C-alpha positions in Angstrom: -34.0 13.0 5.8 -30.3 13.4 5.4 -28.8 16.8 4.6 -25.7 15.2 3.0 -25.5 15.8 -0.7 -21.8 14.9 -1.4 -19.1 12.7 0.1 -15.4 12.9 -1.0 -13.4 9.8 -1.5 -10.9 11.2 1.1 -11.2 14.2 3.4 -7.8 15.3 4.6 -9.1 18.6 5.9 -11.4 16.7 8.3 -8.4 14.8 9.6 -6.2 17.8 9.9 -8.9 19.7 11.9 -8.5 17.1 14.6 -4.7 17.3 14.9 -3.9 20.9 13.9 -2.9 21.8 17.4 -0.3 19.0 17.5 1.0 19.4 14.0 1.7 23.2 13.9 4.1 23.3 16.9 6.3 20.5 15.4 6.4 22.1 12.0 7.5 25.4 13.7 10.1 23.5 15.6 11.7 22.0 12.5 11.6 25.4 10.7 13.3 27.1 13.7 15.9 24.3 13.9 16.7 24.7 10.1 17.5 21.0 10.1 15.5 19.9 7.1 17.2 16.7 5.7 17.4 13.6 7.9 18.5 14.5 11.4 16.9 13.8 14.8 13.3 14.1 13.7 13.8 11.4 11.1 15.7 9.2 13.5 13.0 9.4 16.1 10.3 8.5 13.5 12.4 5.6 12.2 12.8 4.2 15.7 9.0 4.4 16.4 8.2 2.9 13.0 10.5 0.0 13.6 8.7 -0.7 16.9 5.3 -0.2 15.3 6.0 -2.6 12.5 7.7 -5.2 14.8 10.9 -4.9 12.9 14.5 -4.4 14.1 15.3 -1.5 11.7 13.4 1.2 9.7 14.9 3.6 7.3 13.0 6.8 6.1 13.1 7.4 2.4 11.7 9.9 -0.1 8.6 7.9 -1.3 7.0 4.5 -1.4 8.3 4.1 -4.9 11.9 4.8 -3.8 11.4 2.4 -0.9 10.8 -0.4 -3.5 13.7 0.8 -5.6 16.2 1.0 -2.8 15.1 -2.4 -1.5 15.8 -4.0 -4.8 19.1 -2.1 -5.0 20.1 -3.5 -1.6 19.6 -7.0 -3.0 21.8 -6.2 -6.0 19.0 -6.8 -8.4 19.6 -5.5 -12.0 20.1 -6.5 -15.6 19.5 -10.2 -16.3 17.6 -10.8 -13.0 13.9 -11.7 -12.7 11.6 -10.6 -9.9 8.2 -12.3 -9.5 5.2 -10.2 -8.4 1.5 -9.8 -8.9 0.0 -8.3 -12.1 -2.5 -6.3 -10.1 -1.1 -3.4 -8.1 0.0 0.2 -8.2 2.5 0.7 -11.0 5.5 1.3 -8.8 5.5 -2.4 -7.8 6.5 -3.5 -11.3 8.0 -0.2 -12.5 10.7 -0.3 -9.8 11.8 -3.7 -11.1 12.0 -2.5 -14.7 13.8 0.7 -13.8 16.8 -1.3 -12.6 16.9 -3.3 -15.8 15.5 -6.5 -14.2 12.5 -8.3 -15.6 9.1 -8.3 -13.8 7.5 -11.7 -14.0 3.7 -11.6 -13.3 1.4 -14.0 -11.4 -2.4 -14.0 -11.2 -4.3 -13.1 -8.0 -6.4 -14.8 -5.4 -9.8 -13.3 -6.4 -11.1 -13.4 -2.9 -8.4 -11.0 -1.5 -6.9 -9.5 -4.8 -3.4 -10.4 -3.5 -0.9 -12.6 -5.3 -1.9 -16.3 -5.5 1.0 -18.2 -3.9 0.1 -21.3 -5.9 1.1 -19.4 -9.1 4.6 -18.4 -8.0 6.6 -21.6 -8.2 6.0 -22.3 -11.8 7.4 -18.9 -12.7 10.8 -19.5 -11.0 13.8 -19.8 -13.4 17.6 -19.7 -12.8 17.4 -15.9 -13.2 14.8 -15.4 -10.5 16.2 -13.4 -7.5 13.3 -12.2 -5.5 9.5 -12.1 -4.9 7.6 -8.9 -4.3 4.5 -9.7 -2.3 2.0 -6.8 -2.3 -0.4 -6.4 0.6 -3.2 -4.8 -1.5 -6.0 -2.6 -0.1 -4.8 -3.1 3.5 -4.8 -6.9 3.9 -1.6 -8.9 3.8 -0.8 -11.5 1.2 -0.8 -15.1 2.3 2.8 -15.0 3.4 3.6 -18.4 4.8 3.6 -20.3 1.5 5.4 -17.4 -0.2 8.1 -17.4 2.4 8.4 -21.2 2.1 8.7 -21.0 -1.7 11.4 -18.4 -1.3 13.3 -20.4 1.3 13.2 -23.5 -0.8 14.5 -21.7 -3.9 17.0 -19.4 -2.3 15.0 -16.2 -3.1 14.6 -12.9 -1.2 11.1 -11.6 -0.3 10.2 -7.9 -0.4 6.8 -6.9 1.1 5.1 -4.0 -0.7 3.2 -2.8 2.3 2.5 0.7 0.8 -1.3 0.2 1.5 -0.9 -1.9 4.6 0.8 -0.1 7.5 -0.3 -1.9 10.7 -2.0 -4.8 8.9 -1.3 -8.2 10.4 -1.0 -11.7 9.0 -1.7 -14.7 11.2 -0.4 -14.8 14.8 -0.1 -11.0 14.9 2.8 -10.8 12.4 2.9 -7.2 11.1 3.2 -6.2 7.5 6.9 -5.3 6.8 8.3 -7.7 9.4 8.0 -11.0 7.6 10.1 -10.8 4.4 13.7 -9.7 4.0 12.5 -6.1 3.4 9.3 -4.2 3.9 8.3 -1.1 1.9 5.9 1.6 3.0 4.4 4.8 1.4 3.4 7.9 3.2 1.6 9.5 0.3 -1.1 11.8 1.7 -3.9 9.4 0.9 -2.4 6.6 2.9 -3.7 5.6 6.3 -0.5 7.2 7.6 0.0 10.0 5.2 2.5 12.9 5.1 2.2 16.5 3.9 4.0 15.4 0.7 5.9 12.3 -0.4 7.7 10.0 1.9 8.4 6.3 2.4 10.0 3.7 4.7 12.0 0.5 4.4 12.0 -2.1 7.2 14.2 -5.1 7.8 15.5 -7.4 10.5 18.8 -7.9 8.7 21.6 -5.6 10.1 23.8 -5.9 7.0 20.9 -5.0 4.7 20.0 -2.1 6.9 23.6 -0.7 6.8 23.6 -1.1 3.0 20.2 0.8 2.8 21.7 3.6 4.9 24.5 4.0 2.3 22.2 3.7 -0.7 19.9 6.4 0.6 22.7 9.0 0.4 24.3 8.2 -3.0 26.2 5.2 -1.5 28.5 7.4 0.5 30.4 6.3 3.5 31.9 8.4 4.8 30.7 11.6 3.2 32.0 12.1 -0.4 33.5 8.6 -0.5 31.4 6.3 -2.5 31.9 2.5 -2.4 28.5 1.7 -4.1 26.2 3.7 -6.4 23.1 4.8 -4.6 20.8 7.8 -5.0 19.1 10.7 -3.2 16.4 8.8 -1.3 16.3 10.9 1.9 13.2 11.6 4.0 13.0 15.2 5.1 12.5 16.3 8.6 9.2 18.1 8.1 7.6 15.0 6.8 9.1 12.9 9.6 7.8 15.4 12.2 4.3 15.3 10.8 4.2 11.6 10.4 5.5 11.1 14.0 2.5 13.0 15.3 0.1 11.2 13.1 1.5 7.8 14.2 0.1 8.5 17.7 -3.4 8.4 16.1 -3.0 5.6 13.6 -4.5 2.8 15.5 -7.5 4.9 16.4 -7.9 5.9 12.7 -7.6 2.2 11.7 -10.4 1.3 14.2 -12.5 4.0 12.6 -12.0 2.5 9.1 -12.8 -0.9 10.4 -16.0 0.3 12.0 -17.0 2.0 8.8 -16.3 -1.3 6.9 -18.4 -3.2 9.4 -21.3 -0.7 8.9 -21.1 -0.9 5.1 -21.0 -4.8 5.3 -24.0 -4.8 7.7 -26.1 -2.3 5.7 -25.4 -3.9 2.4 -26.8 -7.2 3.8 -29.8 -5.5 5.4 -30.6 -3.6 2.2 -30.5 -6.7 0.0 -27.6 -5.5 -2.0 -25.6 -8.7 -1.6 -27.2 -9.9 -4.7 -25.4 -7.2 -6.7 -22.3 -6.5 -4.6 -19.4 -8.5 -3.2 -17.9 -6.8 -0.1 -14.3 -7.2 1.0 -13.3 -10.6 2.4 -11.5 -10.3 5.8 -9.5 -13.4 6.4 -9.6 -15.1 9.8 -6.8 -14.0 12.1 -5.7 -11.2 9.8 -5.9 -7.5 10.6 -7.3 -5.6 7.6 -6.6 -1.9 7.9 -8.8 -0.8 5.0 -6.7 1.6 3.0 -9.5 1.0 0.5 -13.0 -0.5 0.8 -13.5 -2.3 -2.4 -16.8 -3.3 -3.9 -17.0 -6.0 -6.6 -19.8 -5.4 -9.1 -20.7 -6.6 -12.6 -21.6 -3.2 -14.0 -18.8 -1.2 -12.4 -18.5 1.7 -14.9 -22.2 2.5 -14.8 -22.2 2.5 -11.0 -19.1 4.7 -11.0 -20.9 7.3 -13.2 -24.0 7.1 -11.0 -22.0 7.8 -7.8 -20.1 10.6 -9.5 -23.4 12.3 -10.4 -24.4 12.0 -6.7 -21.1 13.7 -5.9 -19.7 10.6 -4.2 -16.0 10.1 -4.5 -15.0 6.7 -5.9 -12.0 5.3 -7.7 -10.8 2.3 -9.6 -7.8 0.6 -8.1 -6.7 -0.5 -10.7 -8.2 -0.4 -14.2 -5.3 -2.0 -16.1 -3.3 -5.0 -15.1 0.5 -4.9 -15.6 0.4 -7.4 -18.4 -1.9 -5.0 -20.4 0.2 -1.9 -19.7 1.7 -0.5 -22.9 5.1 0.0 -21.3 5.3 -3.7 -20.6 4.5 -4.9 -24.1 8.1 -5.9 -24.5 7.5 -8.7 -22.0 5.3 -10.5 -24.4 2.2 -11.0 -22.3 -1.3 -10.6 -23.8 -4.8 -9.9 -22.6 -6.3 -13.0 -21.0 -3.0 -14.3 -19.6 -4.2 -13.4 -16.0 -8.0 -13.8 -16.1 -8.7 -13.4 -12.4 -6.8 -10.1 -12.1 -8.2 -8.8 -15.4 -11.8 -9.5 -14.2 -11.0 -7.7 -11.0 -9.7 -4.7 -13.0 -13.1 -4.5 -14.7 -15.3 -5.1 -11.6 -13.8 -3.3 -8.6 -14.6 0.1 -7.2 -13.4 1.9 -4.0 -15.9 4.0 -2.0 -15.2 6.3 0.9 -13.9 4.6 4.0 -11.9 7.3 5.9 -12.4 7.4 9.7 -14.0 10.8 9.8 -17.0 9.6 7.8 -20.3 10.2 9.6 -23.1 7.7 9.6 -25.1 10.2 7.5 -22.4 10.2 4.9 -22.2 6.4 4.9 -26.0 6.2 4.5 -25.9 8.6 1.6 -23.3 6.4 -0.1 -25.4 3.3 0.5 -28.6 5.0 -0.5 -27.1 6.1 -3.8 -25.9 2.5 -4.5 -29.3 1.1 -3.6 -30.9 3.7 -5.9 -28.7 2.5 -8.8 -29.8 -1.1 -8.3 -33.5 -0.1 -7.7 -33.4 -1.5 -4.1 -35.4 0.3 -1.5 
């Protein structure tokens, strides 16, 4: 009989307990240096991130949202431009486009992966289209080859929104953030590589784009106080970089832990006869899924959500409203039903705990609670 009676969606304290002795000295080092903004700690982390992402350049920024914003700015996207992206993602994907005065143009998803359906992109291209943002949702990359080919054929730029996908791989070992013109990452604390606050990163293989990003990150200044372009304050601070640099040493081990938990869930859901009620995440062949989230697909999602909450099991809906149904985008003229596959996913998906520190007992408690909901023994 298990003694477990609750499981959080994420347990950052459990992670911190395993690395406290490594983290505290580097925080102390930054404090004693009094070098808090950019500097050697940020540079070191950028170099290691570029290598990890198999990209030539990496630039630390203030958040994943700002990574998207500065990437769009580097491509000179603004009023009158259109950017094609999925209708099913975290708000920043579309919000960053709209903030610059450009128009987000939405495409439905592949319901097996929840990522943008490349087959829906080409029909949305107009003379005003400048770029495509391909989101790698939940930790698995979008189908990039057809997206890159569409972009090449139509003279478009590609931004990878890899906020949930650090270390994930497309076919032939191609890493998230290394395939498009720019890759954008988030270090929000809940991410697989999470900071002690906000942080983000932009990757690129284009030297000219990288240099422009460097200027944009610091108000477009070059040299200091001389501004040739208008940028912003998008700087990553040294404390975050120092923490993230330590955590990067553990990221692959943590990813393996998430994958093992996903394997266990998959196996036990089959063994318990829950496949009749639950669709587990599809892992595409020759991809590396890093499981930022483990997503269940169920018909009676809201009732299951309430049942799990009563059992004190952390769970979350990622995401309950598609972009076309968001009030702030009403001006775009979309209506409910325009993207049926994404809208169905928004009504049927639920994330359950997947973090690497989960014990088998905790996983079993989650599965037992789900089985209890469906009356499966």
